[in-house]
Steps between C-alpha positions, in 0.01 A plus 500: 500500500705797628552797275861554613759247615786637710805271504768539768813282500631464856828373637630570852277804503320492833642839599317693228243259357243597762505863380484392137196278555327758719530760223331264253231379740408862564454595135191707415434245222412163653438262208849346519673175576838523674733213413802486729769257387733389779820389327586244772606766752693364801376780728147578621374636166247217477358596840447859386320375187278261697415772750378733226320220316315418821344845515456575129346232275638671188854393589604177332830361633718298266788317668782370279676183613847630417657840446476566126578871465295808426423416138354160589308640798337768287431249225326265745288785635402638161409159362282438807318831454150543359455878473421706193810699595824395674703734718842408640618647830832438676493373855654809657299761306144630526217647294328834540153439648324593173754340266294203379180701461679760290674235292173323423328827408784586263509150351129500422540825308832402333515128414859373483724206584737698724416790731804681633453732797760680707640460849543714805846419634559491876865473601650299785855601588730779387610332177140441395406857591766629263367284219128550569434777250683324218321172568163671506575652162607161366174345622280774350419426135404776255127482430445340161349207313726265305384220276636182343872445437579854614434397862811282535709732283410799718539318830866424430601848384775659707329836462122525474433144612326380815605288796492120495350436843192280501365665813318835461344352187159337459441244226197352330440175685497259207794686346706469820422131541597429140828689530599340830424157354777574245758585767777260591462289814867558573589666826564868430545771757619863461447516121160332490324834439682595183470146359127487569450855375668396174238227452207718607596792277564273202159335533297815575288672237430810709671689781358790700712721727258675735556871571518633858482154656744462797296217648776246570694561823857387443724464804854565377758344732249295698585136543825529305855628534448802276808719485725236659818390329490171310757225541612279216252228590196726497618674185551163335141403580376826350706471180406133467129587527532770233681261270246225561211736424655573162538130421141427602374786283692362203350158565152655505563683171619179334199304627160453339311742726679822408304712251647544155685827450794600286694685769564230760875541460477869579272438796735242648789741446305767689433257785866403508599866528249571776616200703866594457414859596340370821781259589775752436323779687497270804868428432574871501275610786504209745823307456802637691785630285728226633270237348422666168753310290376164627141622469560587136622145439177373657289723274689367197430145613123546490431775244619560143845656505408768246204610714716521814767682302247757378410585859867525598546750219196686633683543831814610313289751309350643817833537681671655201210739441504603867871571464437714192234697686707550812571865562616568856534142623801395703797314358400206720155486338653520154737215576212288633303557180804420288573183696141378467482580129820314419424213737160445337665532160742222593208279603319579175809412295521172687133426431555565129734201494235260623398213276175546309532878538252662261657817368183584309308570822355846435498621860859384554617685189315817598634506857853413385515774238372772733727388784811496285413841360476643852823328601680652202359842584638459854833385368471167681546296183682584179789740470321819605506602867333795666540672834229280649715187467809480724760325286646281775165348591408449136831322437448263794139419415570466129762240591238312701263508202768376262584209729128412522483511118807282470696770324 
């Protein structure tokens, strides 16, 4: 029986899978099984897997008959594993040569269900290079031990939490197999990590974040269109996946396998807010301005309107605050900030009219109140105007807002 099972979901990955497998085959710790799950790839991924399996007996190929998505591929690999520990690696990433040895040494000294180590981020492309430092910080957890119900509560915190990726984490083998057996068999891509992390963190009794452990090599921008603009179709798939992850998490909480706790409502609210945060950040950063109104309608189709509205008010808050802080900026920059603030406000007002809008949403109320305060300070709403708000522009945009509000 292997001590460590490494599970790699693979789909159309022949370009980078060879490097990934080579990094695991060359580990300084050898007592591993390497389960590679080919999710019915139409390219030569299966040939790459067979080639490696032919020269390393530790590689166990698992070929799915139909494309089922990342969640199902990982689930199949984990349930087929036999190791005392399970480690998930993405097909286009790698491990530091001593990663598994160091993980096992740490695990022996610090028994836990989840071991969270950090990642070294390598960037491909200019957009990824600009985001590399921030991503590396996001993937580096603060060293600590968390136990029981505090694990899920902490994971979902906006500040002081930890990332929801299932890679760069090692799990107790039986624990991982039990958790993945609880996961839906539904096809889920893009938001499968946060859904599965929700189950894992809710079931775990102990979590260890390992200090000084950049042992996962994460290739930002490799094998994806990182930094490229989204179209409405691709944004719709993203928002749909986030919305589906929330529904699947609710189904899990309502089922018989979720542990009893008195804060499930709060935890689902936190998950809702994190998913809306993700979807609306992509809306802001990757969707062209000309498509933002239609993109907002798409977000409202798949996610709770109050959660989407809270993020819109966050963008209003940021633009209005930037305007308040502006000292020597040009009139053109000021007008751009004003336009964005009032445009996003109009979209938020529209979202507030949606059916089943939950005005008690705490994050929505917080973002709304701060945003409106900043807008009043700028003179963009209410009767007061200041020098930072050209009256003609405010009049035109306020008219747009009033039309959107039906006033």
